C-alpha positions in Angstrom: 6.2 20.3 -0.1 9.7 20.9 1.3 9.8 24.5 0.1 6.3 25.3 1.5 6.7 23.3 4.7 3.8 21.0 3.9 4.0 17.5 5.2 3.5 14.7 2.7 2.1 11.2 3.0 3.1 8.8 0.2 0.9 5.7 -0.2 3.2 2.9 -1.3 2.9 -0.9 -1.5 4.3 -4.2 -0.4 5.2 -4.7 -4.1 8.5 -2.8 -3.4 9.6 -6.2 -1.8 10.6 -9.4 -3.5 7.4 -11.2 -2.6 9.1 -14.2 -1.1 9.4 -15.2 2.6 7.2 -16.2 5.4 7.4 -13.3 7.8 5.8 -9.8 7.6 7.9 -7.2 5.9 9.6 -4.6 8.1 10.2 -0.9 7.1 14.0 -1.4 6.7 13.9 -4.7 4.9 15.7 -4.8 1.5 13.6 -3.6 -1.3 13.7 -5.6 -4.6 10.5 -4.8 -6.6 9.6 -7.5 -9.2 7.5 -5.5 -11.5 7.0 -2.0 -13.0 4.4 -1.0 -10.4 6.8 -1.9 -7.5 9.7 -0.1 -9.2 7.6 3.0 -9.7 6.4 3.1 -6.1 10.0 2.6 -4.9 11.2 5.4 -7.1 8.5 7.6 -5.6 9.6 6.7 -2.1 13.2 7.5 -2.9 12.3 10.8 -4.5 10.3 11.9 -1.5 13.0 10.8 1.0 15.5 12.9 -1.0 13.2 15.9 -1.3 13.8 17.2 2.2 10.0 17.3 2.9 8.6 16.1 6.2 7.1 12.9 5.0 5.7 9.5 5.8 5.8 6.5 3.5 2.9 4.1 4.1 3.4 0.7 2.6 0.1 -1.1 2.5 -1.6 -3.9 0.7 -5.0 -5.5 0.4 -6.9 -2.2 0.7 -10.7 -2.9 1.0 -13.7 -0.6 1.0 -17.4 -0.7 0.4 -16.6 1.7 -2.5 -14.6 1.1 -5.7 -13.1 -2.2 -6.7 -11.1 -4.5 -4.6 -10.4 -8.2 -4.2 -13.1 -8.9 -1.6 -15.8 -7.2 -3.6 -14.7 -8.9 -6.8 -14.9 -12.3 -5.1 -18.3 -11.6 -3.7 -19.6 -10.5 -7.1 -18.1 -13.5 -8.9 -19.5 -15.9 -6.3 -23.0 -14.9 -7.3 -22.6 -16.2 -10.9 -20.0 -19.0 -10.5 -20.0 -22.3 -8.8 -16.3 -22.2 -8.2 -13.5 -19.6 -8.2 -9.8 -19.9 -9.0 -7.5 -17.6 -7.0 -3.8 -17.5 -6.3 -2.8 -19.5 -3.2 0.7 -18.0 -2.7 -0.2 -14.5 -1.5 -0.8 -13.6 2.2 -2.0 -10.2 3.3 -4.1 -8.7 6.0 -6.9 -6.6 4.5 -6.5 -2.9 5.1 -9.7 -1.0 5.5 -9.5 2.1 3.4 -11.2 4.2 6.0 -8.6 3.2 8.6 -5.8 4.0 6.3 -7.2 7.4 5.5 -7.8 8.1 9.2 -4.2 7.2 10.1 -2.8 9.4 7.3 -5.0 12.3 8.4 -3.9 11.9 12.0 -0.2 11.9 10.9 -0.7 15.0 8.7 -2.5 16.8 11.6 0.3 16.0 14.0 3.0 17.2 11.5 1.3 20.3 10.2 
């Protein structure tokens, strides 16, 4: 991308952080991924930052859509066949509509083309 002058959007994740705390993550907070997925996403972020390409790193979580598989759709599907559901109680996120995420990325790319 750097050689061709093509802007790049990298979709990353909140898994680059430790997963503890009670306040929303900020872009410059210390990254301490706790699993292979978080480490691989952070490695991608670092590689892109060092590439010289015009770029944006978008750290998102809880992506939801009417298409594909996601937490909300899974819970709705399971609720049709089960009387109760067991879910984790220690995760907090704001659902990110996939269409809004895509629109924001497209706008950024358009503005940086």
